[in-house]
Backbone as CSV, one residue per row, in Angstrom:
resi,resn,N_x,N_y,N_z,CA_x,CA_y,CA_z,C_x,C_y,C_z
1,UNK,-27.932,-24.308,2.793,-28.183,-22.898,3.022,-28.059,-22.581,4.505
2,UNK,-27.638,-21.385,4.770,-27.457,-20.934,6.141,-28.611,-20.031,6.565
3,UNK,-28.758,-19.904,7.866,-29.753,-18.997,8.430,-29.019,-17.754,8.894
4,UNK,-29.542,-16.565,8.505,-28.911,-15.290,8.874,-28.776,-15.193,10.383
5,UNK,-27.657,-14.754,10.934,-26.431,-14.226,10.359,-25.287,-15.229,10.301
6,UNK,-25.566,-16.506,10.183,-24.500,-17.513,10.094,-23.699,-17.329,8.812
7,UNK,-22.527,-17.916,8.779,-21.693,-17.844,7.575,-20.947,-16.529,7.486
8,UNK,-20.981,-15.939,6.313,-20.266,-14.691,6.037,-21.249,-13.644,5.522
9,UNK,-22.050,-13.047,6.414,-23.065,-12.102,5.959,-22.455,-10.831,5.394
10,UNK,-23.042,-10.381,4.301,-22.610,-9.143,3.674,-23.742,-8.504,2.920
11,UNK,-23.619,-7.214,2.700,-24.637,-6.458,1.983,-24.744,-6.988,0.562
12,UNK,-25.985,-7.192,0.128,-26.227,-7.666,-1.233,-27.349,-6.850,-1.837
13,UNK,-27.196,-6.360,-3.057,-26.011,-6.479,-3.908,-24.882,-5.602,-3.386
14,UNK,-23.655,-6.033,-3.674,-22.523,-5.273,-3.164,-22.436,-3.929,-3.860
15,UNK,-21.966,-2.942,-3.125,-21.897,-1.569,-3.614,-20.440,-1.228,-3.923
16,UNK,-20.076,-1.065,-5.205,-18.678,-0.771,-5.548,-18.215,0.616,-5.118
17,UNK,-19.136,1.451,-4.630,-18.743,2.779,-4.160,-18.279,2.768,-2.707
18,UNK,-18.453,1.645,-2.006,-17.987,1.540,-0.622,-16.652,0.807,-0.600
19,UNK,-15.901,0.999,0.470,-14.613,0.317,0.615,-14.799,-1.200,0.708
20,UNK,-15.866,-1.638,1.386,-16.122,-3.076,1.498,-16.420,-3.656,0.116
21,UNK,-17.229,-2.963,-0.670,-17.529,-3.417,-2.026,-16.295,-3.436,-2.905
22,UNK,-15.440,-2.421,-2.768,-14.204,-2.380,-3.546,-13.288,-3.527,-3.148
23,UNK,-13.193,-3.821,-1.847,-12.387,-4.945,-1.377,-12.895,-6.230,-2.019
24,UNK,-14.207,-6.454,-1.972,-14.769,-7.682,-2.537,-14.462,-7.791,-4.032
25,UNK,-14.599,-6.689,-4.757,-14.362,-6.724,-6.207,-12.891,-6.951,-6.535
26,UNK,-11.996,-6.269,-5.831,-10.567,-6.396,-6.128,-10.058,-7.774,-5.706
27,UNK,-10.459,-8.236,-4.530,-10.009,-9.546,-4.057,-10.700,-10.680,-4.801
28,UNK,-11.972,-10.496,-5.116,-12.706,-11.526,-5.857,-13.706,-12.309,-5.023
29,UNK,-14.039,-11.819,-3.846,-15.034,-12.503,-3.010,-16.414,-11.935,-3.332
30,UNK,-16.914,-12.284,-4.517,-18.199,-11.737,-4.967,-19.302,-12.784,-5.037
31,UNK,-18.964,-14.057,-4.872,-19.970,-15.116,-4.928,-20.719,-15.184,-3.604
32,UNK,-22.042,-15.230,-3.703,-22.856,-15.316,-2.492,-24.117,-16.112,-2.781
33,UNK,-24.760,-16.551,-1.710,-26.021,-17.270,-1.852,-27.011,-16.690,-0.846
34,UNK,-28.279,-16.705,-1.185,-29.285,-16.139,-0.277,-29.434,-16.998,0.976
35,UNK,-29.829,-16.334,2.043,-30.108,-17.048,3.286,-31.461,-17.747,3.179
36,UNK,-31.670,-18.714,4.073,-32.952,-19.413,4.133,-33.503,-19.273,5.542
37,UNK,-34.510,-18.502,5.800,-35.312,-17.714,4.872,-34.533,-16.491,4.374
38,UNK,-34.955,-15.950,3.254,-34.284,-14.817,2.617,-34.259,-13.622,3.567
39,UNK,-33.073,-13.029,3.717,-32.889,-11.829,4.518,-32.658,-10.668,3.558
40,UNK,-33.588,-9.720,3.531,-33.520,-8.608,2.582,-32.224,-7.815,2.764
41,UNK,-31.505,-7.603,1.670,-30.287,-6.791,1.685,-29.028,-7.513,2.119
42,UNK,-29.112,-8.822,2.441,-27.935,-9.570,2.884,-27.901,-10.932,2.211
43,UNK,-26.650,-11.383,1.952,-26.454,-12.750,1.482,-25.210,-13.311,2.158
44,UNK,-25.034,-14.619,2.023,-23.913,-15.322,2.614,-22.792,-15.412,1.572
45,UNK,-21.678,-14.676,1.783,-20.556,-14.675,0.841,-19.655,-15.878,1.090
46,UNK,-18.872,-16.237,0.094,-18.086,-17.471,0.161,-16.912,-17.400,1.131
47,UNK,-16.246,-16.239,1.293,-15.048,-16.201,2.128,-15.141,-15.293,3.340
48,UNK,-15.567,-14.065,3.158,-15.486,-13.064,4.227,-16.821,-12.393,4.483
49,UNK,-17.054,-12.057,5.741,-18.218,-11.243,6.079,-17.836,-9.769,5.938
50,UNK,-18.832,-8.910,5.878,-18.558,-7.473,5.822,-17.808,-7.018,7.071
51,UNK,-18.125,-7.592,8.223,-17.449,-7.211,9.466,-15.954,-7.547,9.399
52,UNK,-15.606,-8.700,8.833,-14.191,-9.060,8.698,-13.480,-8.100,7.743
53,UNK,-14.121,-7.766,6.638,-13.520,-6.835,5.676,-13.326,-5.472,6.333
54,UNK,-14.305,-5.011,7.106,-14.175,-3.728,7.798,-13.004,-3.753,8.783
55,UNK,-12.763,-4.904,9.434,-11.632,-5.036,10.346,-10.313,-4.918,9.579
56,UNK,-10.215,-5.575,8.415,-8.987,-5.474,7.619,-8.805,-4.058,7.077
57,UNK,-9.895,-3.394,6.703,-9.806,-2.010,6.241,-9.331,-1.090,7.364
58,UNK,-9.829,-1.304,8.577,-9.381,-0.498,9.714,-7.897,-0.752,9.986
59,UNK,-7.476,-1.998,9.879,-6.072,-2.351,10.087,-5.191,-1.715,9.013
60,UNK,-5.728,-1.594,7.802,-4.968,-1.030,6.685,-5.215,0.441,6.453
61,UNK,-5.695,1.172,7.458,-5.950,2.619,7.347,-6.834,2.967,6.154
62,UNK,-7.863,2.172,5.923,-8.862,2.388,4.869,-8.313,2.214,3.451
63,UNK,-7.126,1.633,3.310,-6.567,1.331,1.994,-7.012,-0.078,1.601
64,UNK,-7.693,-0.187,0.464,-8.166,-1.489,0.003,-6.981,-2.417,-0.258
65,UNK,-5.937,-1.918,-0.915,-4.762,-2.750,-1.206,-4.095,-3.237,0.075
66,UNK,-3.934,-2.343,1.047,-3.291,-2.743,2.296,-4.173,-3.732,3.064
67,UNK,-5.486,-3.539,3.022,-6.404,-4.463,3.692,-6.305,-5.858,3.078
68,UNK,-6.215,-5.926,1.763,-6.059,-7.228,1.104,-4.722,-7.849,1.501
69,UNK,-3.683,-7.032,1.639,-2.393,-7.533,2.111,-2.506,-8.148,3.496
70,UNK,-3.228,-7.493,4.395,-3.413,-8.056,5.735,-4.222,-9.348,5.687
71,UNK,-5.189,-9.428,4.792,-5.953,-10.669,4.671,-5.046,-11.806,4.191
72,UNK,-4.170,-11.513,3.215,-3.233,-12.541,2.756,-2.263,-12.943,3.868
73,UNK,-1.893,-12.005,4.737,-1.038,-12.373,5.871,-1.780,-13.341,6.799
74,UNK,-3.079,-13.116,6.995,-3.849,-14.055,7.816,-3.912,-15.424,7.157
75,UNK,-4.141,-15.436,5.836,-4.163,-16.709,5.116,-2.814,-17.410,5.210
76,UNK,-1.733,-16.639,5.178,-0.394,-17.199,5.302,-0.198,-17.843,6.672
77,UNK,-0.679,-17.178,7.707,-0.583,-17.749,9.048,-1.369,-19.044,9.172
78,UNK,-2.568,-19.058,8.588,-3.376,-20.288,8.611,-2.674,-21.416,7.856
79,UNK,-2.068,-21.078,6.717,-1.368,-22.098,5.926,-0.137,-22.619,6.673
80,UNK,0.539,-21.719,7.399,1.719,-22.152,8.163,1.317,-23.135,9.259
81,UNK,0.132,-22.942,9.849,-0.340,-23.872,10.880,-0.606,-25.259,10.306
82,UNK,-1.023,-25.297,9.038,-1.376,-26.581,8.408,-0.260,-27.120,7.504
83,UNK,0.918,-26.561,7.624,2.033,-26.958,6.770,2.386,-28.427,6.999
84,UNK,2.413,-29.173,5.911,2.705,-30.609,6.016,3.313,-31.085,4.704
85,UNK,4.170,-32.079,4.829,4.717,-32.745,3.649,4.575,-34.238,3.883
86,UNK,3.871,-34.889,2.959,3.659,-36.335,3.086,4.101,-37.024,1.803
87,UNK,4.725,-38.194,1.958,5.185,-38.941,0.795,4.866,-40.417,0.987
88,UNK,4.357,-41.001,-0.085,4.065,-42.431,-0.076,4.479,-42.973,-1.442
89,UNK,5.567,-43.677,-1.471,6.152,-44.167,-2.719,6.417,-42.994,-3.657
90,UNK,5.717,-42.911,-4.788,5.989,-41.831,-5.739,5.008,-40.666,-5.605
91,UNK,4.094,-40.725,-4.692,3.124,-39.648,-4.471,3.630,-38.732,-3.363
92,UNK,3.715,-37.422,-3.665,4.176,-36.437,-2.686,3.135,-35.333,-2.577
93,UNK,2.723,-35.024,-1.376,1.852,-33.876,-1.099,2.652,-32.920,-0.236
94,UNK,2.986,-31.758,-0.809,3.845,-30.796,-0.112,3.102,-29.479,0.044
95,UNK,2.705,-29.163,1.265,2.024,-27.903,1.552,2.917,-26.953,2.349
96,UNK,4.216,-27.202,2.342,5.136,-26.390,3.136,5.449,-25.041,2.497
97,UNK,5.229,-24.908,1.221,5.552,-23.656,0.528,4.361,-22.711,0.407
98,UNK,3.185,-23.182,0.733,1.977,-22.372,0.578,2.032,-21.101,1.424
99,UNK,2.494,-21.199,2.666,2.561,-20.025,3.540,3.485,-18.964,2.961
100,UNK,4.631,-19.379,2.435,5.571,-18.420,1.842,4.973,-17.765,0.598
101,UNK,4.253,-18.524,-0.196,3.613,-17.960,-1.385,2.546,-16.937,-1.004
102,UNK,1.756,-17.262,0.001,0.728,-16.317,0.454,1.364,-15.068,1.070
103,UNK,2.471,-15.248,1.791,3.176,-14.101,2.364,3.752,-13.219,1.266
104,UNK,4.275,-13.819,0.212,4.796,-13.042,-0.922,3.664,-12.271,-1.607
105,UNK,2.500,-12.877,-1.692,1.350,-12.180,-2.260,0.958,-11.006,-1.379
106,UNK,1.007,-11.182,-0.065,0.703,-10.091,0.863,1.688,-8.942,0.671
107,UNK,2.962,-9.268,0.530,3.981,-8.231,0.315,3.698,-7.476,-0.975
108,UNK,3.267,-8.183,-2.021,2.923,-7.516,-3.288,1.787,-6.515,-3.065
109,UNK,0.761,-6.918,-2.318,-0.351,-5.994,-2.048,0.106,-4.811,-1.202
110,UNK,0.992,-5.044,-0.233,1.523,-3.935,0.566,2.333,-2.983,-0.320
111,UNK,3.100,-3.526,-1.254,3.854,-2.676,-2.186,2.911,-1.837,-3.045
112,UNK,1.792,-2.423,-3.464,0.802,-1.675,-4.233,0.238,-0.529,-3.396
113,UNK,-0.028,-0.789,-2.139,-0.547,0.253,-1.248,0.492,1.348,-1.035
114,UNK,1.762,0.956,-0.869,2.827,1.951,-0.701,2.977,2.803,-1.952
115,UNK,2.886,2.182,-3.128,2.978,2.936,-4.380,1.787,3.886,-4.518
116,UNK,0.630,3.430,-4.087,-0.563,4.275,-4.118,-0.375,5.483,-3.202
117,UNK,0.194,5.252,-2.009,0.456,6.346,-1.077,1.508,7.300,-1.623
118,UNK,2.562,6.756,-2.209,3.633,7.588,-2.742,3.157,8.398,-3.939
119,UNK,2.269,7.833,-4.735,1.749,8.530,-5.902,0.962,9.763,-5.547
120,UNK,0.377,9.797,-4.375,-0.411,10.958,-3.984,0.460,12.065,-3.416
121,UNK,1.739,11.782,-3.174,2.624,12.777,-2.595,3.672,13.278,-3.582
122,UNK,3.649,12.807,-4.829,4.642,13.234,-5.799,4.475,14.719,-6.123
123,UNK,5.590,15.388,-6.259,5.556,16.807,-6.608,6.842,17.162,-7.335
124,UNK,6.767,18.152,-8.203,7.943,18.670,-8.882,8.013,20.149,-8.553
125,UNK,9.051,20.544,-7.838,9.165,21.915,-7.381,10.459,22.494,-7.917
126,UNK,10.376,23.696,-8.492,11.566,24.408,-8.962,12.036,25.296,-7.828
127,UNK,13.289,25.138,-7.441,13.851,25.917,-6.342,15.158,26.554,-6.788
128,UNK,15.529,27.642,-6.180,16.822,28.246,-6.506,17.967,27.291,-6.159
129,UNK,18.999,27.285,-6.978,20.119,26.367,-6.779,21.310,27.019,-6.108
130,UNK,21.176,28.243,-5.695,22.289,28.918,-5.058,22.961,29.912,-5.976
131,UNK,22.651,29.894,-7.263,23.193,30.885,-8.188,22.404,32.173,-8.027
132,UNK,22.889,33.221,-8.578,22.255,34.516,-8.411,21.014,34.662,-9.282
133,UNK,20.850,33.853,-10.296,19.715,33.982,-11.209,18.492,33.257,-10.659
134,UNK,17.343,33.804,-10.950,16.092,33.163,-10.574,15.813,32.027,-11.553
135,UNK,15.141,30.970,-11.111,14.751,29.917,-12.053,13.793,30.478,-13.088
136,UNK,13.960,30.042,-14.322,13.135,30.557,-15.413,12.223,29.460,-15.924
137,UNK,10.934,29.737,-16.157,10.013,28.697,-16.642,10.479,28.118,-17.967
138,UNK,10.344,26.811,-18.093,10.750,26.119,-19.303,9.936,26.625,-20.485
139,UNK,10.580,26.804,-21.620,10.013,27.267,-22.890,9.571,28.716,-22.879
140,UNK,9.782,29.429,-21.791,9.433,30.857,-21.765,10.594,31.648,-22.349
141,UNK,10.298,32.692,-23.133,11.412,33.488,-23.679,12.164,34.190,-22.552
142,UNK,13.476,34.160,-22.641,14.312,34.765,-21.608,14.692,36.176,-22.057
143,UNK,14.520,37.140,-21.149,14.940,38.514,-21.500,16.457,38.570,-21.715
144,UNK,16.887,39.489,-22.510,18.303,39.630,-22.824,18.948,40.559,-21.808
145,UNK,20.085,40.135,-21.272,20.859,41.004,-20.392,22.287,41.040,-20.930
146,UNK,23.154,41.740,-20.302,24.511,41.910,-20.805,25.450,40.767,-20.478
147,UNK,24.994,39.681,-19.912,25.879,38.609,-19.460,26.179,37.589,-20.548
148,UNK,25.495,37.608,-21.667,25.719,36.689,-22.781,25.661,35.230,-22.321
149,UNK,24.497,34.668,-22.218,24.340,33.268,-21.829,23.892,33.166,-20.385
150,UNK,24.797,32.692,-19.533,24.452,32.546,-18.136,24.443,33.914,-17.481
151,UNK,23.399,34.232,-16.768,23.250,35.560,-16.160,24.082,35.642,-14.876
152,UNK,24.964,36.631,-14.836,25.769,36.846,-13.625,25.510,38.213,-13.026
153,UNK,24.717,39.022,-13.691,24.522,40.383,-13.196,23.467,40.469,-12.105
154,UNK,22.611,39.448,-11.981,21.596,39.458,-10.953,20.277,40.060,-11.407
155,UNK,20.247,40.582,-12.650,18.991,41.172,-13.140,17.982,40.087,-13.450
156,UNK,18.419,38.943,-13.983,17.475,37.900,-14.411,17.846,36.654,-13.749
């Protein structure tokens, strides 16, 4: 057991209504153990402290998906530092691909964040196409004019 604030201190129980709580739930860093002596409202989480999560959230403009992407980029950098391939007869330990896998996971999270951003900006707008007729709402009855079909008189 650790003594507060050693380890990865975070608010306990985690609050899913906060960005830090959402990060923990989506990423999966929800396991924690109490401090010794017990510190009210805080526990030691397995991977990240609340301060680290807040830093990733700030880096990701408060997007949980983008923050997780930045965390995976950090994990990728750490894995690249420890990249090694060892072989002894028929036993092979290859850690050279781990960094690329973590980087690909980061890209997936960034794509999720981009899709989330794009989804909030989608719009369907009806605009004039350059013809003399005004756009008509779909399924609305069209008034009759003398043009028979496509309106060329400019009334409709």
